[in-house]
matplotlib code that plots the C-alpha trace (Angstrom):
import matplotlib.pyplot as plt

x = [-8.1, -5.1, -2.7, 0.2, 1.3, 1.6, -0.3, -2.8, 0.0, 1.3, -2.1, -2.4, 0.9, 0.2, -2.9, -1.0, 1.7, -1.1, -2.9, 0.3, 1.2, -2.6, -4.6, -5.3, -9.0, -8.8, -11.6, -10.9, -14.2, -15.8, -14.3, -15.1, -18.5, -19.2, -22.3, -24.6, -27.0, -30.8, -30.8, -27.5, -28.1, -26.3, -27.3, -30.7, -32.1, -35.5, -37.4, -39.7, -42.8, -43.7, -45.1, -42.1, -43.5, -41.6, -42.8, -42.0, -45.3, -43.4, -44.6, -41.7, -41.1, -37.4, -36.7, -38.6, -36.8, -33.1, -31.1, -29.0, -31.4, -29.2, -32.4, -34.4, -37.2, -39.2, -41.7, -45.1, -48.5, -50.6, -52.6, -49.6, -50.8, -48.0, -44.5, -43.9, -41.0, -39.5, -36.0, -34.2, -35.8, -33.1, -32.3, -35.5, -35.7, -39.0, -40.4, -41.4, -45.2, -46.3, -49.2, -46.6, -45.3, -49.2, -49.0, -47.3, -45.4, -46.1, -47.3, -44.5, -44.4, -41.4, -41.8, -41.8, -38.3, -37.5, -35.3, -32.0, -32.1, -31.6, -28.0, -26.6, -24.2, -22.4, -19.4, -19.2, -19.2, -16.3, -14.5, -15.2, -14.0, -10.7, -10.2, -11.3, -14.1, -11.5, -12.7, -9.0, -9.2, -12.0, -10.4, -9.2, -12.7, -14.4, -12.0, -12.4, -16.2, -16.0, -14.0, -17.0, -19.9, -18.5, -19.4, -20.4, -24.2, -26.0, -26.8, -23.1, -22.2, -24.9, -23.9, -20.1, -21.0, -23.1, -20.4, -17.5, -19.3, -18.0, -20.5, -22.1, -21.0, -17.6, -17.8, -19.9, -17.1, -14.3, -16.1, -16.7, -13.0, -11.2, -11.7, -11.1, -14.2, -17.7, -21.2, -23.0, -22.8, -20.0, -21.4, -19.9, -16.2, -13.6, -9.8, -7.8, -3.9, -1.6, 0.1, 2.7, 6.4, 7.2, 4.4, 5.0, 8.6, 7.3, 5.0, 1.9, 1.5, 1.9, -0.8, -3.3, -2.8, -3.5, -6.7, -8.0, -7.7, -9.4, -12.1, -12.6, -12.8, -10.1, -9.7, -13.1, -15.0, -16.7, -16.9, -20.1, -22.0, -20.9, -19.0, -15.7, -14.7, -11.1, -10.0, -7.0, -5.5, -3.2, -0.3, 0.8, 4.4, 5.0, 4.1, 5.3, 7.9, 5.1, 2.8, -0.3, -3.5, -6.6, -9.8, -12.9, -10.3, -8.2, -4.7, -3.8, -0.3, 2.2, 0.4, 2.0, -0.1, -1.0, -2.3, -4.1, -5.8, -6.8, -8.2, -10.4, -11.6, -12.6, -14.5, -16.3, -17.1, -18.6, -20.8, -22.3, -25.7, -25.7, -27.5, -30.2, -29.4]
y = [-6.8, -7.7, -10.6, -8.7, -5.7, -2.5, -3.8, -0.6, 1.6, -0.1, -0.1, 3.7, 4.4, 2.4, 4.5, 7.7, 6.7, 5.7, 9.1, 11.0, 9.6, 9.5, 11.8, 15.1, 15.7, 19.7, 21.3, 24.9, 26.2, 28.3, 27.6, 24.1, 23.2, 19.5, 18.1, 18.9, 16.5, 17.6, 17.3, 19.4, 21.8, 25.0, 28.6, 29.7, 31.5, 33.4, 32.8, 35.2, 34.5, 36.4, 39.1, 40.0, 38.7, 36.3, 32.7, 32.3, 31.7, 32.3, 29.0, 28.8, 25.3, 25.8, 27.5, 24.7, 21.8, 23.0, 20.7, 23.1, 25.8, 28.6, 29.9, 32.5, 34.4, 37.3, 40.0, 41.5, 39.7, 40.3, 42.9, 44.6, 44.0, 42.4, 41.2, 37.4, 35.2, 31.7, 30.6, 29.3, 29.9, 30.8, 33.8, 35.3, 34.1, 32.4, 28.8, 27.0, 25.9, 23.0, 25.0, 27.1, 24.1, 24.5, 28.5, 30.6, 32.6, 33.7, 37.1, 38.7, 42.2, 43.0, 46.2, 46.1, 46.1, 49.2, 49.6, 51.2, 55.1, 56.2, 57.8, 60.2, 58.1, 60.9, 61.2, 57.5, 56.9, 59.4, 57.1, 54.1, 55.6, 56.4, 52.8, 51.6, 49.5, 46.7, 44.8, 44.3, 47.9, 47.3, 48.6, 51.6, 52.2, 51.7, 54.0, 56.7, 56.1, 56.7, 60.0, 61.0, 60.2, 59.9, 56.2, 53.4, 53.6, 50.2, 51.8, 52.6, 48.9, 48.1, 50.4, 49.1, 45.3, 46.3, 48.4, 46.1, 42.9, 41.8, 39.7, 41.9, 39.4, 40.2, 43.8, 43.6, 41.2, 43.8, 46.8, 44.5, 43.2, 46.4, 48.4, 51.7, 51.4, 51.9, 51.0, 53.8, 57.6, 58.7, 59.9, 62.1, 63.0, 61.1, 60.9, 59.6, 58.5, 57.9, 54.6, 55.2, 54.1, 57.5, 58.4, 55.3, 56.2, 59.4, 57.2, 56.8, 53.4, 54.5, 57.4, 54.6, 52.7, 55.4, 56.1, 52.6, 52.4, 55.7, 55.1, 51.4, 50.3, 49.5, 51.2, 51.5, 51.5, 54.0, 54.4, 53.0, 56.1, 57.0, 60.4, 59.3, 57.1, 55.8, 55.9, 56.3, 59.0, 59.2, 61.8, 60.9, 60.1, 63.7, 64.0, 66.9, 66.7, 64.4, 61.5, 63.0, 63.0, 64.7, 65.6, 65.7, 66.1, 69.0, 68.2, 68.5, 69.2, 67.5, 65.0, 62.8, 59.6, 61.4, 64.4, 62.3, 60.2, 63.5, 64.8, 61.5, 61.9, 65.5, 64.4, 61.6, 63.8, 66.7, 64.1, 62.7, 64.2, 66.5, 65.5, 67.5, 69.1]
z = [76.5, 74.4, 75.7, 73.9, 76.1, 74.0, 71.3, 71.2, 71.2, 68.2, 66.4, 67.2, 65.8, 62.6, 61.9, 62.5, 60.0, 57.5, 58.0, 57.7, 54.2, 53.0, 50.7, 52.6, 53.7, 53.8, 51.9, 50.5, 51.7, 50.4, 47.1, 47.2, 48.5, 50.0, 49.7, 52.5, 54.1, 54.0, 58.1, 58.5, 61.3, 59.7, 59.7, 59.9, 56.7, 56.8, 53.4, 51.8, 49.6, 46.2, 47.9, 50.0, 53.4, 55.8, 55.7, 59.1, 61.0, 64.6, 65.7, 68.1, 67.4, 66.2, 69.7, 71.2, 69.3, 69.5, 71.5, 73.2, 73.4, 71.8, 69.6, 71.4, 69.4, 70.5, 69.2, 69.6, 69.3, 66.2, 68.2, 69.8, 73.1, 74.8, 74.1, 73.6, 73.5, 73.5, 74.8, 77.4, 80.7, 82.8, 80.6, 81.8, 85.4, 84.4, 84.9, 82.0, 81.7, 79.9, 78.1, 76.5, 74.4, 72.7, 72.5, 70.1, 73.0, 76.4, 77.5, 80.1, 81.9, 80.0, 77.9, 74.1, 73.0, 71.2, 67.9, 68.0, 67.7, 64.2, 63.5, 60.9, 59.1, 57.0, 59.4, 59.5, 55.8, 55.6, 58.2, 56.0, 52.7, 54.3, 55.8, 52.3, 53.5, 55.0, 57.9, 58.6, 59.7, 62.3, 65.3, 63.8, 62.2, 65.8, 67.4, 64.8, 65.1, 68.7, 68.4, 66.3, 68.2, 71.6, 71.6, 69.3, 68.8, 67.7, 64.5, 63.9, 64.4, 62.0, 59.2, 59.7, 59.4, 56.3, 54.8, 55.4, 55.0, 58.4, 60.6, 63.1, 65.8, 64.8, 65.1, 68.3, 69.8, 68.7, 70.3, 73.6, 73.8, 74.0, 77.2, 75.5, 73.3, 75.0, 73.9, 75.7, 76.1, 78.6, 81.7, 84.3, 83.9, 81.7, 83.0, 80.2, 80.5, 77.6, 77.6, 75.0, 75.7, 76.1, 78.7, 80.6, 81.2, 82.7, 85.0, 83.2, 84.6, 88.2, 87.5, 86.0, 89.0, 91.2, 89.3, 89.1, 92.9, 93.6, 90.9, 91.7, 87.9, 85.3, 82.0, 80.2, 83.4, 85.7, 89.4, 91.0, 91.1, 87.5, 88.4, 86.8, 84.1, 83.2, 79.5, 77.2, 75.2, 72.6, 72.8, 69.0, 70.1, 71.2, 75.0, 77.1, 79.8, 81.8, 81.1, 79.2, 81.6, 80.2, 82.2, 79.5, 76.6, 78.5, 79.3, 82.9, 82.9, 85.1, 87.4, 90.1, 90.9, 94.2, 92.5, 90.0, 92.7, 94.6, 91.4, 91.0, 94.9, 94.2, 91.1, 93.1, 96.0, 93.9, 92.2, 95.8, 96.5, 99.6, 102.4, 104.3, 107.7]

ax = plt.figure().add_subplot(projection="3d")
ax.plot(x, y, z, "-o")
ax.set_aspect("equal")
plt.show()
């Protein structure tokens, strides 16, 4: 400890002053690439041999050695008998075994992971062309894709990522951040409310609150039994004399919060299974 009171503060201020007038250390990456250490832990890249086959032998050692356990590997064994994986045990509610360190995976009762379904991307290519393949228009691209296909299939997200050059994680993150976007086909009925300023003036906010209370879910969510889903709709700035509310795409005319709540209640009641006498 220093015998001079406040000496540590003065040293800190002196270092701050030296750094403020010194040379900046900012590097304009990726234009300027700094030397990278051979032991640098960066992005993993799978290498291919001359025949086009992966050099990865699926030894699971990278997943085993990862200090923060962020690497997860999975696949099917060479005889297509069972699904094997290696990764953080808490993700699968399983207990790690010592013998797993000496094996190339572990058989599990999970079914083999199925690839995403193929998709006709003709309409999606037209959307991408209209948006100039610009990743800055990602939200508009995803919204138009959902209008075309009814939801956002995995194949569509993969195609958008490849066409725009955006990372798939960025596309998926955008799709999951906004409540009006959905990754699964809609089930049951969809009640949509416009949230523009004009519709809000006519009470769209109160109608939305009433629907959320009856359905038990926010915008983008569905009731527990899946009978009713709350979504948003766009009146394109020209609403009628009341807030725009649609049921499965059909405008419902003038609706009060009470009438909207009764409509949602009837839809949920109609979806409930009938009991036997």
